[in-house]
Backbone and ligand atoms as CSV (ligand in chain L), in Angstrom:
chain,resi,resn,atom,element,x,y,z
A,1,MET,N,N,0.993,-1.209,0.115
A,1,MET,CA,C,-0.025,-0.016,-0.116
A,1,MET,C,C,0.847,1.338,0.127
A,2,GLN,N,N,0.555,2.170,-0.804
A,2,GLN,CA,C,1.114,3.397,-0.849
A,2,GLN,C,C,0.187,4.627,-0.565
A,3,ALA,N,N,-0.106,4.843,0.666
A,3,ALA,CA,C,-1.083,5.838,1.040
A,3,ALA,C,C,-0.703,7.186,0.993
A,4,ASP,N,N,-1.171,8.070,0.288
A,4,ASP,CA,C,-0.882,9.629,0.499
A,4,ASP,C,C,-1.585,10.165,1.679
A,5,VAL,N,N,-0.769,10.065,2.714
A,5,VAL,CA,C,-1.343,10.467,4.138
A,5,VAL,C,C,-1.812,11.937,4.256
A,6,ALA,N,N,-0.944,12.677,3.567
A,6,ALA,CA,C,-1.159,14.336,3.755
A,6,ALA,C,C,-2.473,14.538,3.119
A,7,ARG,N,N,-2.509,13.926,1.712
A,7,ARG,CA,C,-3.603,14.273,0.837
A,7,ARG,C,C,-5.039,13.678,1.599
A,8,THR,N,N,-4.798,12.554,2.137
A,8,THR,CA,C,-6.061,11.847,2.676
A,8,THR,C,C,-6.512,12.699,3.913
A,9,LYS,N,N,-5.473,13.090,4.896
A,9,LYS,CA,C,-5.797,14.093,6.028
A,9,LYS,C,C,-6.696,15.362,5.446
A,10,ALA,N,N,-6.044,15.927,4.309
A,10,ALA,CA,C,-6.761,17.190,3.847
A,10,ALA,C,C,-8.200,16.872,3.352
A,11,TYR,N,N,-8.339,15.766,2.557
A,11,TYR,CA,C,-9.441,15.286,2.323
A,11,TYR,C,C,-10.562,15.122,3.461
A,12,TYR,N,N,-10.159,14.626,4.397
A,12,TYR,CA,C,-11.161,14.331,5.699
A,12,TYR,C,C,-11.161,15.739,6.322
A,13,ALA,N,N,-10.376,16.638,6.312
A,13,ALA,CA,C,-10.539,17.845,6.859
A,13,ALA,C,C,-11.607,18.739,6.261
A,14,SER,N,N,-11.483,18.186,4.788
A,14,SER,CA,C,-12.381,19.039,4.007
A,14,SER,C,C,-13.799,18.762,4.098
A,15,ILE,N,N,-14.225,17.656,4.822
A,15,ILE,CA,C,-15.546,16.992,4.796
A,15,ILE,C,C,-16.180,17.693,6.036
A,16,SER,N,N,-17.210,18.449,5.833
A,16,SER,CA,C,-17.783,19.213,6.913
A,16,SER,C,C,-18.953,18.272,7.681
A,17,PRO,N,N,-18.899,18.403,9.127
A,17,PRO,CA,C,-20.081,17.555,9.733
A,17,PRO,C,C,-21.361,17.689,9.130
A,18,SER,N,N,-21.581,18.796,8.489
A,18,SER,CA,C,-23.073,18.994,8.059
A,18,SER,C,C,-23.297,18.198,6.693
A,19,SER,N,N,-22.172,17.622,6.353
A,19,SER,CA,C,-22.494,16.785,4.880
A,19,SER,C,C,-22.479,15.385,5.243
A,20,LEU,N,N,-22.205,14.943,6.521
A,20,LEU,CA,C,-22.376,13.609,6.811
A,20,LEU,C,C,-23.802,13.055,6.870
A,21,CYS,N,N,-24.122,11.711,6.784
A,21,CYS,CA,C,-25.220,11.227,6.920
A,21,CYS,C,C,-25.923,11.418,8.352
A,22,ASP,N,N,-27.221,11.808,8.277
A,22,ASP,CA,C,-27.781,12.367,9.765
A,22,ASP,C,C,-28.650,11.372,10.373
A,23,CYS,N,N,-28.628,10.157,9.680
A,23,CYS,CA,C,-29.741,9.087,10.261
A,23,CYS,C,C,-28.984,8.623,11.602
A,24,ALA,N,N,-30.055,8.087,12.502
A,24,ALA,CA,C,-29.637,7.812,13.694
A,24,ALA,C,C,-28.574,6.606,13.765
A,25,TYR,N,N,-28.402,5.750,12.941
A,25,TYR,CA,C,-27.334,4.600,12.987
A,25,TYR,C,C,-26.046,5.272,12.592
A,26,CYS,N,N,-25.936,6.180,11.784
A,26,CYS,CA,C,-24.684,6.865,11.563
A,26,CYS,C,C,-24.337,7.713,12.543
A,27,ARG,N,N,-25.253,8.397,13.235
A,27,ARG,CA,C,-25.057,9.108,14.226
A,27,ARG,C,C,-24.352,8.468,15.479
A,28,ASN,N,N,-25.007,7.382,15.598
A,28,ASN,CA,C,-24.515,6.269,16.721
A,28,ASN,C,C,-23.032,6.036,16.562
A,29,TYR,N,N,-22.884,5.576,15.148
A,29,TYR,CA,C,-21.406,5.162,14.856
A,29,TYR,C,C,-20.546,6.273,15.104
A,30,ARG,N,N,-20.715,7.492,14.586
A,30,ARG,CA,C,-19.927,8.548,14.744
A,30,ARG,C,C,-19.515,8.847,16.233
A,31,ALA,N,N,-20.657,8.563,17.047
A,31,ALA,CA,C,-20.602,8.966,18.566
A,31,ALA,C,C,-19.607,8.008,19.276
A,32,GLN,N,N,-19.741,6.904,18.698
A,32,GLN,CA,C,-19.011,5.626,19.564
A,32,GLN,C,C,-17.612,5.224,19.121
A,33,ILE,N,N,-17.440,5.192,17.707
A,33,ILE,CA,C,-16.762,4.138,16.975
A,33,ILE,C,C,-15.128,4.529,17.519
A,34,ARG,N,N,-14.728,5.794,17.709
A,34,ARG,CA,C,-13.380,6.158,18.070
A,34,ARG,C,C,-12.821,5.406,19.424
A,35,ALA,N,N,-13.876,5.793,20.451
A,35,ALA,CA,C,-13.594,5.272,21.824
A,35,ALA,C,C,-13.825,3.741,21.797
A,36,ALA,N,N,-14.583,3.217,21.017
A,36,ALA,CA,C,-14.879,1.697,21.028
A,36,ALA,C,C,-13.880,1.023,20.466
A,37,PHE,N,N,-13.309,1.355,19.457
A,37,PHE,CA,C,-12.158,0.698,18.727
A,37,PHE,C,C,-10.961,1.662,18.613
A,38,PRO,N,N,-10.204,1.951,19.679
A,38,PRO,CA,C,-9.131,2.981,19.415
A,38,PRO,C,C,-8.097,2.431,18.575
A,39,LYS,N,N,-7.741,1.030,18.560
A,39,LYS,CA,C,-6.759,0.546,17.743
A,39,LYS,C,C,-7.157,0.639,16.122
A,40,ILE,N,N,-8.280,0.560,15.917
A,40,ILE,CA,C,-8.715,0.630,14.582
A,40,ILE,C,C,-8.628,2.123,14.188
A,41,ALA,N,N,-9.139,2.939,15.195
A,41,ALA,CA,C,-9.037,4.633,14.860
A,41,ALA,C,C,-7.468,4.929,14.656
A,42,ALA,N,N,-6.642,4.206,15.400
A,42,ALA,CA,C,-5.221,4.573,15.245
A,42,ALA,C,C,-4.645,4.302,14.089
A,43,TYR,N,N,-4.967,2.916,13.497
A,43,TYR,CA,C,-4.574,2.387,12.139
A,43,TYR,C,C,-5.054,3.258,11.075
A,44,LEU,N,N,-6.482,3.792,11.189
A,44,LEU,CA,C,-6.966,4.569,10.167
A,44,LEU,C,C,-6.240,5.775,10.046
A,45,GLY,N,N,-6.036,6.395,11.246
A,45,GLY,CA,C,-5.357,7.868,11.351
A,45,GLY,C,C,-4.058,7.713,10.865
A,46,SER,N,N,-3.194,6.596,10.925
A,46,SER,CA,C,-2.026,6.443,10.323
A,46,SER,C,C,-1.975,6.585,8.877
A,47,LEU,N,N,-3.094,6.238,8.169
A,47,LEU,CA,C,-3.355,6.429,6.682
A,47,LEU,C,C,-3.867,7.845,6.367
A,48,GLY,N,N,-4.406,8.657,7.344
A,48,GLY,CA,C,-4.807,9.842,7.337
A,48,GLY,C,C,-6.203,9.907,7.281
A,49,VAL,N,N,-6.865,8.891,7.652
A,49,VAL,CA,C,-8.515,8.705,7.676
A,49,VAL,C,C,-8.855,9.218,9.024
A,50,ASP,N,N,-10.033,9.823,8.967
A,50,ASP,CA,C,-11.000,10.047,10.175
A,50,ASP,C,C,-11.740,9.195,10.330
A,51,ILE,N,N,-11.832,8.304,11.372
A,51,ILE,CA,C,-12.677,7.012,11.530
A,51,ILE,C,C,-14.285,7.706,11.745
A,52,GLU,N,N,-14.369,8.912,12.032
A,52,GLU,CA,C,-15.850,9.456,12.335
A,52,GLU,C,C,-16.324,9.794,10.915
A,53,LYS,N,N,-15.959,9.757,9.767
A,53,LYS,CA,C,-16.281,10.059,8.491
A,53,LYS,C,C,-16.110,9.073,7.359
A,54,PRO,N,N,-16.835,7.791,7.597
A,54,PRO,CA,C,-16.957,6.864,6.779
A,54,PRO,C,C,-17.623,7.031,5.402
A,55,LEU,N,N,-17.209,6.304,4.245
A,55,LEU,CA,C,-17.872,6.401,3.039
A,55,LEU,C,C,-19.143,5.808,3.201
A,56,GLU,N,N,-19.070,4.625,3.864
A,56,GLU,CA,C,-20.223,3.665,4.016
A,56,GLU,C,C,-20.108,2.941,5.292
A,57,ASN,N,N,-21.254,2.643,6.075
A,57,ASN,CA,C,-20.949,1.599,7.087
A,57,ASN,C,C,-22.035,0.624,7.323
A,58,SER,N,N,-23.015,0.642,6.372
A,58,SER,CA,C,-23.779,-0.605,6.227
A,58,SER,C,C,-24.443,-1.088,7.426
A,59,PRO,N,N,-25.116,-0.333,8.237
A,59,PRO,CA,C,-25.923,-0.823,9.302
A,59,PRO,C,C,-26.854,-1.828,9.137
A,60,LEU,N,N,-26.915,-2.950,10.036
A,60,LEU,CA,C,-28.237,-3.796,10.012
A,60,LEU,C,C,-29.028,-3.312,11.027
A,61,GLU,N,N,-29.999,-4.097,11.602
A,61,GLU,CA,C,-31.076,-3.771,12.500
A,61,GLU,C,C,-30.435,-3.880,13.883
A,62,PRO,N,N,-30.675,-3.224,15.076
A,62,PRO,CA,C,-30.246,-3.375,16.431
A,62,PRO,C,C,-30.748,-4.904,16.832
A,63,ASP,N,N,-30.152,-5.604,17.538
A,63,ASP,CA,C,-30.701,-6.826,17.948
A,63,ASP,C,C,-31.359,-6.694,19.297
A,64,GLU,N,N,-31.823,-7.933,19.748
A,64,GLU,CA,C,-32.609,-7.699,21.159
A,64,GLU,C,C,-31.769,-7.375,22.222
A,65,LYS,N,N,-30.441,-7.385,22.118
A,65,LYS,CA,C,-29.480,-6.974,23.228
A,65,LYS,C,C,-29.178,-5.476,23.126
A,66,GLY,N,N,-29.784,-4.766,22.161
A,66,GLY,CA,C,-29.440,-3.475,21.848
A,66,GLY,C,C,-27.903,-3.090,21.390
A,67,MET,N,N,-27.598,-4.132,20.668
A,67,MET,CA,C,-26.461,-4.257,19.770
A,67,MET,C,C,-26.476,-3.807,18.343
A,68,LEU,N,N,-25.897,-3.065,17.675
A,68,LEU,CA,C,-25.997,-2.764,16.268
A,68,LEU,C,C,-24.785,-3.190,15.480
A,69,GLU,N,N,-24.880,-3.845,14.520
A,69,GLU,CA,C,-23.817,-4.175,13.774
A,69,GLU,C,C,-23.558,-3.537,12.556
A,70,TYR,N,N,-22.511,-2.850,12.262
A,70,TYR,CA,C,-22.019,-2.316,10.864
A,70,TYR,C,C,-21.252,-3.128,10.269
A,71,CYS,N,N,-21.826,-3.840,9.127
A,71,CYS,CA,C,-21.211,-4.881,8.586
A,71,CYS,C,C,-20.326,-4.706,7.684
A,72,CYS,N,N,-20.222,-3.371,7.062
A,72,CYS,CA,C,-19.104,-3.174,6.076
A,72,CYS,C,C,-18.612,-1.798,6.021
A,73,CYS,N,N,-17.651,-1.550,6.933
A,73,CYS,CA,C,-17.267,0.047,6.922
A,73,CYS,C,C,-16.044,0.354,6.095
A,74,GLN,N,N,-16.565,1.271,5.207
A,74,GLN,CA,C,-15.587,1.557,4.057
A,74,GLN,C,C,-14.920,3.106,4.075
A,75,TYR,N,N,-13.873,3.308,3.688
A,75,TYR,CA,C,-13.192,4.621,3.898
A,75,TYR,C,C,-12.399,4.878,2.806
A,76,VAL,N,N,-12.523,6.237,2.261
A,76,VAL,CA,C,-11.530,6.705,1.152
A,76,VAL,C,C,-10.105,6.904,1.457
A,77,VAL,N,N,-9.249,6.562,0.820
A,77,VAL,CA,C,-7.762,6.611,0.951
A,77,VAL,C,C,-7.079,7.163,-0.353
A,78,PHE,N,N,-6.436,8.232,-0.290
A,78,PHE,CA,C,-5.788,8.543,-1.284
A,78,PHE,C,C,-4.457,7.907,-1.522
A,79,GLY,N,N,-4.225,7.513,-2.749
A,79,GLY,CA,C,-2.855,6.587,-3.029
A,79,GLY,C,C,-3.312,5.506,-3.829
A,80,ALA,N,N,-2.467,4.275,-3.558
A,80,ALA,CA,C,-2.737,3.076,-4.242
A,80,ALA,C,C,-2.502,1.995,-3.301
A,81,CYS,N,N,-3.271,0.768,-3.651
A,81,CYS,CA,C,-3.247,-0.362,-2.658
A,81,CYS,C,C,-3.490,-1.523,-3.701
A,82,GLU,N,N,-2.532,-2.520,-3.372
A,82,GLU,CA,C,-2.559,-3.851,-4.289
A,82,GLU,C,C,-3.782,-4.602,-3.681
A,83,PRO,N,N,-4.464,-5.330,-4.655
A,83,PRO,CA,C,-5.617,-6.080,-4.024
A,83,PRO,C,C,-5.420,-7.198,-3.195
A,84,GLU,N,N,-4.176,-7.434,-3.032
A,84,GLU,CA,C,-3.850,-8.563,-1.922
A,84,GLU,C,C,-3.642,-8.080,-0.635
A,85,TYR,N,N,-3.565,-6.690,-0.549
A,85,TYR,CA,C,-3.143,-6.109,0.731
A,85,TYR,C,C,-4.145,-6.645,1.848
A,86,ARG,N,N,-3.629,-7.058,2.894
A,86,ARG,CA,C,-4.613,-7.281,4.207
A,86,ARG,C,C,-4.007,-6.860,5.421
A,87,HIS,N,N,-4.546,-6.415,6.485
A,87,HIS,CA,C,-4.118,-5.860,7.774
A,87,HIS,C,C,-5.143,-6.177,8.726
A,88,TRP,N,N,-4.527,-6.898,9.903
A,88,TRP,CA,C,-5.462,-7.360,10.862
A,88,TRP,C,C,-5.170,-6.611,12.368
A,89,ILE,N,N,-6.307,-6.382,12.935
A,89,ILE,CA,C,-6.335,-5.766,14.212
A,89,ILE,C,C,-7.052,-6.701,15.063
A,90,ASP,N,N,-6.790,-7.467,15.842
A,90,ASP,CA,C,-7.435,-8.421,16.759
A,90,ASP,C,C,-8.362,-9.407,15.757
A,91,GLN,N,N,-9.701,-9.349,15.849
A,91,GLN,CA,C,-10.234,-10.320,14.820
A,91,GLN,C,C,-10.703,-9.508,13.644
A,92,VAL,N,N,-10.408,-8.153,13.398
A,92,VAL,CA,C,-10.880,-7.375,12.269
A,92,VAL,C,C,-9.881,-7.275,11.155
A,93,GLU,N,N,-10.219,-7.745,10.005
A,93,GLU,CA,C,-9.681,-7.772,8.761
A,93,GLU,C,C,-9.613,-6.321,7.982
A,94,PHE,N,N,-8.839,-5.889,7.485
A,94,PHE,CA,C,-8.782,-4.707,6.642
A,94,PHE,C,C,-8.415,-5.178,5.336
A,95,ARG,N,N,-9.147,-4.599,4.171
A,95,ARG,CA,C,-8.619,-4.916,2.751
A,95,ARG,C,C,-9.372,-3.851,1.813
A,96,PRO,N,N,-8.582,-3.944,0.771
A,96,PRO,CA,C,-9.083,-2.818,-0.223
A,96,PRO,C,C,-10.421,-3.235,-0.847
A,97,ALA,N,N,-11.470,-2.439,-0.906
A,97,ALA,CA,C,-12.739,-2.770,-1.350
A,97,ALA,C,C,-12.752,-2.984,-2.822
A,98,ALA,N,N,-13.664,-4.065,-3.218
A,98,ALA,CA,C,-13.821,-4.087,-4.793
A,98,ALA,C,C,-15.061,-3.351,-5.139
A,99,SER,N,N,-15.977,-3.337,-4.245
A,99,SER,CA,C,-17.111,-2.378,-4.796
A,99,SER,C,C,-17.695,-1.613,-3.572
A,100,TYR,N,N,-17.826,-0.315,-3.782
A,100,TYR,CA,C,-18.335,0.714,-2.955
A,100,TYR,C,C,-19.065,2.070,-3.723
A,101,PRO,N,N,-19.726,2.717,-2.919
A,101,PRO,CA,C,-20.478,3.831,-3.487
A,101,PRO,C,C,-19.377,4.765,-4.233
A,102,GLY,N,N,-20.025,5.569,-5.282
A,102,GLY,CA,C,-19.359,6.519,-6.022
A,102,GLY,C,C,-18.546,7.542,-5.076
A,103,THR,N,N,-17.412,8.026,-5.381
A,103,THR,CA,C,-16.677,8.708,-4.535
A,103,THR,C,C,-16.598,10.103,-5.198
A,104,ASN,N,N,-16.689,10.143,-6.665
A,104,ASN,CA,C,-16.590,11.473,-7.181
A,104,ASN,C,C,-15.168,11.972,-7.075
A,105,ILE,N,N,-14.163,11.106,-6.963
A,105,ILE,CA,C,-12.850,11.710,-6.740
A,105,ILE,C,C,-12.040,11.389,-7.892
A,106,GLU,N,N,-11.478,12.327,-8.604
A,106,GLU,CA,C,-10.645,12.244,-9.656
A,106,GLU,C,C,-9.209,11.600,-9.582
A,107,GLU,N,N,-8.553,12.185,-8.279
A,107,GLU,CA,C,-7.372,11.598,-8.198
A,107,GLU,C,C,-7.077,10.092,-7.752
A,108,ALA,N,N,-5.874,9.598,-7.794
A,108,ALA,CA,C,-5.726,8.162,-7.464
A,108,ALA,C,C,-6.085,7.958,-6.053
A,109,HIS,N,N,-6.959,6.985,-5.854
A,109,HIS,CA,C,-7.385,6.443,-4.371
A,109,HIS,C,C,-8.011,5.214,-4.595
A,110,PHE,N,N,-8.074,4.648,-3.286
A,110,PHE,CA,C,-8.958,3.609,-3.106
A,110,PHE,C,C,-9.698,3.517,-1.812
A,111,VAL,N,N,-10.471,2.415,-1.777
A,111,VAL,CA,C,-11.433,2.515,-0.395
A,111,VAL,C,C,-10.862,1.191,0.252
A,112,ILE,N,N,-10.691,1.436,1.474
A,112,ILE,CA,C,-10.465,0.251,2.465
A,112,ILE,C,C,-11.451,0.102,3.303
A,113,GLU,N,N,-11.754,-1.359,3.623
A,113,GLU,CA,C,-12.909,-1.687,4.237
A,113,GLU,C,C,-12.733,-2.917,5.276
A,114,PHE,N,N,-13.580,-2.861,6.385
A,114,PHE,CA,C,-13.387,-3.984,7.401
A,114,PHE,C,C,-14.858,-4.226,7.729
A,115,PHE,N,N,-15.007,-5.204,8.510
A,115,PHE,CA,C,-16.320,-6.038,8.822
A,115,PHE,C,C,-16.777,-6.078,10.173
A,116,GLY,N,N,-18.076,-6.227,10.379
A,116,GLY,CA,C,-18.507,-6.733,11.533
A,116,GLY,C,C,-18.307,-5.968,12.912
A,117,ILE,N,N,-18.417,-4.793,12.770
A,117,ILE,CA,C,-18.242,-3.886,13.880
A,117,ILE,C,C,-19.493,-3.718,14.650
A,118,GLN,N,N,-19.572,-4.031,16.036
A,118,GLN,CA,C,-20.634,-4.006,16.579
A,118,GLN,C,C,-20.526,-2.866,17.950
A,119,LEU,N,N,-21.595,-2.077,17.760
A,119,LEU,CA,C,-21.656,-0.901,18.842
A,119,LEU,C,C,-23.183,-1.080,19.557
A,120,SER,N,N,-23.193,-0.418,20.731
A,120,SER,CA,C,-24.363,-0.260,21.328
A,120,SER,C,C,-25.406,0.479,20.762
A,121,TYR,N,N,-26.714,0.423,20.876
A,121,TYR,CA,C,-27.535,1.193,20.267
A,121,TYR,C,C,-28.783,1.503,21.023
A,122,GLY,N,N,-29.006,2.818,21.316
A,122,GLY,CA,C,-30.404,3.012,21.944
A,122,GLY,C,C,-30.482,2.774,23.327
A,123,ALA,N,N,-29.237,2.653,23.878
A,123,ALA,CA,C,-29.206,2.451,25.418
A,123,ALA,C,C,-29.348,3.705,26.400
L,1,ZN,ZN,ZN,-26.812,7.096,7.792
């Protein structure tokens, strides 16, 4: 992976909070993700990514225990990444995404994704 960390940081800094998804599930994610998964936040931060500004987080429905799973969390990174790239933090696998929402970005970039993040919801 060759991440352009400075360009990625500038991109995340340019995303205004008011442009982020305002649905309850996304607000729940932003409110908790950094504190709940500090190692993931640090890894993404090392790439220039702000963990509170995902491209996509694919929430399911909250379960009976009040846990909400975000099944596929995706983030834009500037630079290039080989398809075979993998990184592990505890049980969480990171890899370059093959499909993701349109980014409207002209410069070289990729999307990194990870799966199965659970956060409490509605407590
Ligand atoms: Zn949302």
